[in-house]
C-alpha positions as CSV (number, residue, x, y, z in Angstrom):
1,X,100.8,104.3,92.5
2,X,97.4,104.7,94.8
3,X,96.7,101.0,94.2
4,X,99.6,100.1,95.6
5,X,99.4,102.1,98.5
6,X,95.7,101.0,99.3
7,X,96.7,97.4,99.4
8,X,99.5,98.0,101.5
9,X,97.5,100.2,104.0
10,X,94.9,97.8,103.9
11,X,96.6,94.8,104.5
12,X,98.8,96.2,107.1
13,X,95.8,97.8,109.3
14,X,93.8,94.2,109.2
15,X,97.2,92.2,110.0
16,X,98.3,94.2,112.9
17,X,94.7,94.7,114.2
18,X,94.0,90.7,114.7
19,X,97.8,90.2,115.5
20,X,96.8,92.4,118.7
21,X,93.7,90.9,119.5
22,X,93.9,87.0,118.2
23,X,97.1,85.9,116.5
24,X,95.2,82.5,115.3
25,X,92.8,84.8,113.1
26,X,96.0,85.5,110.8
27,X,95.9,81.8,109.6
28,X,94.3,82.4,106.4
29,X,96.8,85.1,105.3
30,X,99.5,82.3,105.0
31,X,100.0,79.3,102.5
32,X,101.7,76.3,102.9
33,X,104.9,77.5,101.3
34,X,104.8,81.0,103.4
35,X,107.7,81.5,105.9
36,X,108.2,83.4,108.7
37,X,111.3,84.4,110.7
38,X,111.3,85.9,113.8
39,X,114.5,86.9,115.3
40,X,116.6,83.7,114.7
41,X,114.0,80.8,114.0
42,X,112.1,80.2,110.8
43,X,109.1,78.2,110.7
44,X,107.0,77.2,107.1
45,X,103.4,76.5,106.7
46,X,100.1,78.6,107.7
47,X,99.7,75.8,110.8
48,X,103.5,75.9,112.3
49,X,103.7,79.9,111.8
50,X,100.2,80.7,113.5
51,X,101.5,78.4,116.2
52,X,104.5,80.2,116.1
53,X,102.8,83.8,116.4
54,X,100.5,82.1,119.3
55,X,103.8,81.0,121.2
56,X,105.4,84.5,121.6
57,X,106.0,85.3,125.5
58,X,103.2,87.8,125.6
59,X,99.7,88.0,125.5
60,X,98.4,91.5,125.0
61,X,100.4,94.0,122.1
62,X,99.9,96.8,120.5
63,X,101.0,97.7,117.3
64,X,101.9,101.7,116.2
65,X,102.8,102.0,112.6
66,X,105.2,104.8,111.9
67,X,106.7,103.7,108.3
68,X,105.2,101.9,105.6
69,X,107.3,101.3,102.3
70,X,106.6,99.1,99.0
71,X,107.2,98.2,95.7
72,X,106.4,95.7,93.5
73,X,107.9,92.1,93.7
74,X,108.3,89.7,91.3
75,X,106.7,89.3,87.4
76,X,103.2,88.0,89.1
77,X,102.0,91.3,91.3
78,X,103.9,90.3,94.2
79,X,104.2,93.3,96.7
80,X,107.6,93.7,99.1
81,X,106.7,95.8,102.1
82,X,108.5,97.6,105.1
83,X,107.2,98.2,108.5
84,X,108.6,100.0,111.1
85,X,107.0,101.0,114.2
86,X,106.4,101.0,118.1
87,X,105.3,97.8,119.8
88,X,103.9,98.1,123.4
89,X,103.4,94.9,125.8
90,X,100.6,94.7,128.2
91,X,103.5,94.4,130.6
92,X,106.1,97.3,129.7
93,X,105.9,100.7,130.2
94,X,107.9,102.2,127.3
95,X,107.3,100.8,123.6
96,X,109.7,99.3,121.8
97,X,110.8,99.6,118.3
98,X,110.1,97.1,115.7
99,X,110.7,96.2,111.9
100,X,108.9,93.6,109.8
101,X,108.8,92.6,106.1
102,X,106.0,91.2,104.1
103,X,106.1,89.6,100.9
104,X,102.3,89.5,99.6
105,X,102.0,87.1,96.1
106,X,98.7,86.7,94.7
107,X,96.6,83.7,95.3
108,X,94.8,81.9,92.5
């Protein structure tokens, strides 16, 4: 639906813009029950997630989203989002491909 497309485009635009500028600014998007798995490491809770994102071994990064796929998830208005794209790190000349999954759950 148009509403679903609007939500996922707004969310991913905001998320990657903040990630590329200041990962700490992503903290309000996470809750105590939120989880992040990066490669083989999983962390839970907003504080630990933002700490993990801040500890990634690069300071400057630029995301270039190629595809966004989404579908409703669960009975309470959740959304599952699959993102693919290219990631350019400051010290690299060639972008790397990436895939990321988000599960958005209404809060409140």
